[in-house]
C-alpha positions in Angstrom: -19.9 -10.2 -13.4 -17.2 -12.4 -11.9 -13.7 -11.6 -13.0 -10.5 -13.6 -12.7 -8.1 -11.4 -10.7 -4.5 -11.8 -9.5 -3.6 -10.2 -6.1 0.1 -10.2 -5.5 1.2 -9.8 -1.9 -2.0 -11.6 -0.8 -0.5 -12.6 2.5 0.4 -9.0 3.2 -1.6 -6.4 5.1 -3.4 -4.7 2.2 -3.3 -7.7 -0.1 -5.1 -9.9 2.4 -7.9 -7.4 2.9 -8.2 -6.8 -0.9 -8.4 -10.5 -1.7 -11.0 -11.0 1.0 -13.1 -8.2 -0.3 -12.9 -9.4 -4.0 -13.9 -12.9 -3.0 -16.8 -11.5 -1.0 -17.9 -9.6 -4.1 -18.0 -12.9 -6.1 -14.7 -12.8 -8.0 -12.2 -15.6 -8.6 -9.0 -14.6 -6.9 -5.5 -16.0 -7.2 -3.1 -14.9 -4.5 0.6 -14.7 -4.9 3.2 -14.2 -2.1 6.7 -15.4 -1.3 6.0 -15.3 2.5 9.4 -13.7 3.2 10.6 -13.0 6.8 10.7 -9.2 6.6 8.3 -9.4 9.5 6.6 -12.2 11.5 5.8 -14.9 8.9 3.2 -16.4 11.3 1.1 -13.2 10.8 1.3 -13.7 7.1 0.4 -17.4 7.4 -2.6 -16.6 9.6 -3.9 -14.1 7.1 -3.4 -16.7 4.4 -5.2 -19.4 6.3 -8.3 -17.2 6.5 -8.2 -16.6 2.8 -7.7 -20.3 2.0 -10.9 -21.1 3.9 -12.9 -19.0 1.3 -14.3 -20.5 -1.9 -12.9 -18.8 -5.0 -9.4 -18.3 -3.6 -6.3 -20.2 -4.5 -2.7 -19.5 -3.4 0.6 -19.5 -5.3 3.8 -19.3 -3.4 6.1 -17.5 -5.8 8.8 -14.9 -5.8 8.3 -11.8 -8.0 11.9 -12.1 -9.2 11.2 -15.6 -10.6 10.7 -14.5 -14.2 9.9 -18.0 -15.6 7.6 -18.7 -12.7 5.6 -15.5 -13.2 5.3 -16.0 -16.9 4.1 -19.5 -16.5 1.5 -18.5 -13.9 0.1 -15.8 -16.2 0.1 -18.2 -19.2 -1.7 -20.8 -17.2 -4.3 -18.6 -15.5 -5.3 -16.0 -18.0 -6.0 -13.2 -15.6 -8.3 -10.3 -16.6 -7.2 -7.9 -13.9 -4.1 -7.6 -11.7 -3.8 -5.9 -8.4 0.0 -5.8 -7.8 0.6 -5.1 -4.1 3.6 -7.2 -3.4 6.8 -5.3 -2.8 9.7 -5.0 -0.3 8.2 -2.5 2.1 9.7 -0.1 4.6 11.8 3.0 4.4 14.3 2.3 7.2 14.9 -1.3 6.0 16.0 0.0 2.6 19.0 1.8 4.3 20.5 -1.6 5.3 19.1 -4.0 2.7 19.0 -2.1 -0.6 19.3 -5.2 -2.8 16.0 -6.6 -1.5 14.3 -3.5 -3.0 16.0 -4.0 -6.4 15.0 -7.6 -6.5 11.3 -7.2 -5.5 10.4 -3.7 -6.5 12.4 -3.3 -9.8 13.1 -6.8 -11.2 9.8 -8.1 -9.8 7.8 -5.2 -11.2 9.3 -5.7 -14.6 8.3 -9.3 -14.5 4.7 -8.3 -13.7 4.7 -5.7 -16.5 6.0 -8.2 -19.1 3.5 -10.9 -18.0 0.6 -8.4 -18.2 1.8 -7.3 -21.7 2.1 -10.8 -23.1 -1.1 -12.2 -21.6 -3.7 -9.6 -22.4 -4.4 -8.3 -18.9 -7.1 -5.6 -19.2 -5.9 -3.4 -16.3 -2.8 -3.4 -14.0 -3.4 -1.6 -10.8 -0.3 -1.4 -8.6 0.8 0.0 -5.2 2.9 3.1 -5.3 3.5 5.1 -2.1 3.2 8.6 -0.6 6.9 8.3 -0.1 7.4 9.3 -3.7 6.8 12.9 -2.7 10.1 12.8 -0.9 11.6 16.3 -0.4 8.4 18.0 -1.6 6.9 20.4 1.1 4.0 21.8 -0.9 0.9 20.5 0.8 -1.4 18.7 0.2 0.5 16.4 -2.0 -1.0 16.2 -5.5 -0.5 13.7 -8.3 0.0 16.7 -10.5 3.1 17.8 -8.6 6.6 16.8 -9.7 8.1 14.0 -7.6 11.7 13.8 -8.7 13.4 14.1 -5.3 13.0 10.8 -3.3 14.7 10.6 0.1 14.9 6.8 0.4 15.7 3.9 -1.9 12.2 2.6 -1.2 10.7 5.8 -2.5 13.0 5.7 -5.5 11.8 2.2 -6.4 8.2 3.3 -6.2 8.8 6.3 -8.4 10.6 3.9 -10.8 7.5 1.7 -10.9 5.4 4.6 -12.0 7.9 5.4 -14.8 8.1 1.8 -15.9 4.3 1.5 -15.9 4.1 4.6 -18.1 6.5 3.2 -20.6 4.4 0.0 -21.0 1.2 2.1 -21.2 2.8 4.2 -24.0 4.6 1.4 -25.9 2.0 -1.4 -25.6 -1.3 0.2 -24.7 -1.2 -1.6 -21.3 -3.7 0.2 -19.0 -1.9 0.9 -15.7 -3.0 2.8 -12.6 -0.6 3.5 -9.7 -2.0 4.1 -6.2 -0.1 6.2 -3.8 -1.1 4.9 -0.4 -0.8 7.2 2.7 0.1 5.5 6.1 -2.3 2.6 6.1 -3.4 1.2 9.4 -6.0 -1.2 10.8 -6.6 -4.8 11.9 -4.1 -7.3 10.6 -1.6 -4.4 10.1 2.1 -4.6 9.7 4.2 -5.0 12.9 6.8 -2.5 11.6 4.3 0.3 11.4 4.0 2.9 14.2 0.5 2.0 15.5 1.4 -1.7 15.9 4.8 -0.9 17.4 3.3 1.6 19.9 0.4 -0.7 20.9 2.8 -3.6 21.5 5.2 -1.6 23.5 2.6 0.1 25.7 0.8 -3.1 26.5 4.1 -4.7 27.4 5.3 -1.8 29.5 8.1 -0.8 27.2 8.9 2.8 26.1 7.9 3.9 22.6 10.3 5.7 20.2 8.9 9.0 19.0 10.8 10.4 16.0 11.4 14.0 15.2 10.6 14.7 18.8 6.9 14.2 18.1 6.8 16.9 15.4 5.4 14.6 12.8 2.2 14.6 10.8 0.8 11.6 8.9 -2.3 11.2 6.8 -3.3 8.0 8.6 -5.7 6.1 6.3 -7.8 3.2 7.6 -7.6 -0.1 5.7 -11.2 -0.3 4.7 -10.9 3.1 3.0 -7.8 1.9 1.2 -9.6 -1.2 0.0 -12.7 0.7 -1.2 -10.4 3.0 -3.2 -8.4 0.1 -4.7 -11.6 -1.8 -5.8 -13.1 1.2 -7.4 -10.0 2.0 -9.3 -9.3 -1.6 -10.3 -12.6 -1.9 -12.1 -12.2 1.5 -13.8 -9.7 0.8 -16.6 -7.2 3.6 -17.0 -7.7 5.7 -20.1 -5.7 8.3 -21.9 -6.2 12.0 -21.0 -7.2 13.6 -24.3 -6.1 17.0 -23.0 -2.6 15.9 -22.1 0.0 18.4 -23.5 3.6 17.5 -24.0 4.5 21.2 -23.9 3.1 21.3 -20.3 3.2 17.7 -19.2 0.9 16.7 -16.4 2.7 14.1 -14.2 -0.5 12.5 -13.0 -2.0 11.5 -16.4 -0.8 10.9 -20.0 -1.8 10.5 -23.6 -1.3 6.8 -22.9 -3.8 4.8 -20.7 -1.9 5.7 -17.5 -3.2 7.1 -14.3 -2.1 7.9 -10.8 -4.2 8.4 -7.6 -3.6 9.3 -4.0 -5.5 7.3 -1.5 -5.3 9.1 1.8 -7.5 10.4 4.5 -7.0 14.1 3.4 -6.6 14.9 7.1 -3.1 14.7 8.6 -2.8 13.9 12.3 -0.1 15.0 14.7 1.9 12.0 15.9 1.4 13.1 19.5 -2.4 13.2 19.0 -2.3 9.7 17.6 -0.4 8.5 20.7 -2.9 10.3 23.0 -5.9 8.6 21.3 -4.1 5.2 21.5 -3.3 5.8 25.2 -7.0 6.5 25.9 -8.1 3.3 24.0 -5.5 1.2 25.8 -6.2 2.7 29.2 -2.4 3.2 29.7 0.1 5.9 29.4 3.2 5.5 27.2 6.7 6.2 28.3 8.2 8.2 25.4 11.8 8.3 24.1 12.1 11.4 21.9 14.4 11.0 19.0 15.5 13.0 15.9 14.0 12.5 12.4 15.3 9.3 10.9 17.2 9.2 7.6 14.9 8.7 4.7 11.8 9.9 6.7 9.8 13.0 6.1 8.1 15.2 8.7 4.6 15.4 7.2 2.3 13.8 4.6 -1.1 15.1 3.4 -3.0 13.7 0.4 -4.9 15.7 -2.2 -7.6 13.2 -3.2 -9.6 15.4 -5.6 -8.9 13.2 -8.6 -10.0 10.1 -6.7 -13.2 11.8 -5.8 -13.9 13.0 -9.3 -13.1 9.8 -11.1 -14.4 7.1 -8.8 -16.7 9.0 -6.4 -14.9 8.1 -3.2 -13.1 9.9 -0.4 -11.5 8.1 2.6 -13.2 9.4 5.8 -12.7 7.0 8.7 -11.9 9.0 11.8 -8.6 8.2 13.6 -10.4 7.4 16.8 -12.7 4.8 15.1 -9.8 3.2 13.2 -7.6 3.0 16.3 -10.4 1.4 18.3 -10.9 -1.3 15.7 -7.1 -1.9 15.5 -6.9 -2.2 19.3 -9.8 -4.6 19.4 -8.2 -6.8 16.8 -4.8 -6.7 18.5 -6.3 -7.8 21.8 -8.2 -10.6 20.2 -5.3 -11.8 18.0 -2.8 -11.8 20.9 -5.3 -12.9 23.5 -4.7 -9.8 25.7 -7.4 -8.7 28.2 -8.3 -5.1 28.6 -6.3 -3.4 31.4 -8.0 -0.8 33.6 
């Protein structure tokens, strides 16, 4: 059955792929984005142009912090489901531009919560982040672990989103599900992410910056796996956990209609191994500049996805070699670069 769905951040990496999938599945999709210049606006516009060619999609240029604008949009459209992916992204950017995170990730999220509350949205699914695990070192990261020690403002805003969502689930019965994404990569990816940066530098003969002297692990998760997880969760309205106990509170569920899930590959990859695969796919070696761990960063991520498997029957599984090949093919096509021997 076709549903009326709002996808915020529709010109962004994950939002673009989600909107395209939902339209392909026969749903009516409204996309919202402010097209900010955090990274190349042309990339966002090119994603958006592909969406606007699809029947069943319409775009609203709007800032999350525009409270009146958000309220008016919800009143006019009557969305059944909301996939809230818009946010100010990036860990390092939050060190120098903290107010951008307050405006988008806190004020903007509050506006979405209020709009969902007042306009009978059946289920709000929103992007959280693996960064909420912060200083935690117990692996793999589980939604049932405590996450009270963020190491960047970006992470703190994502943790705050989870707390804000729980409040609205508790007070107003708004069904909310937070998705902690783990290092998403693939075609149409973000230019500030490692794979894009490395590919661009290697093909242009520039050195790459390798943090923590290469001693990094990331649970790299291919975009199609992320989207499959989002879609399955979006259509499974969050429900209360009848076994939730306030004397031994479970952070990942609640007696309110509130849920959290990790979406990660459940298979962390050494950064140097990622670089080696990329070098092989590009047919070029990278000149590496080894640097220390950056402020706000963590040395490793690793997702426990048992709850995702149990509740929606899905586990991300795209091998890193397959995902990198697809990204490199897209990159060469998008930028018109020919394969170098």
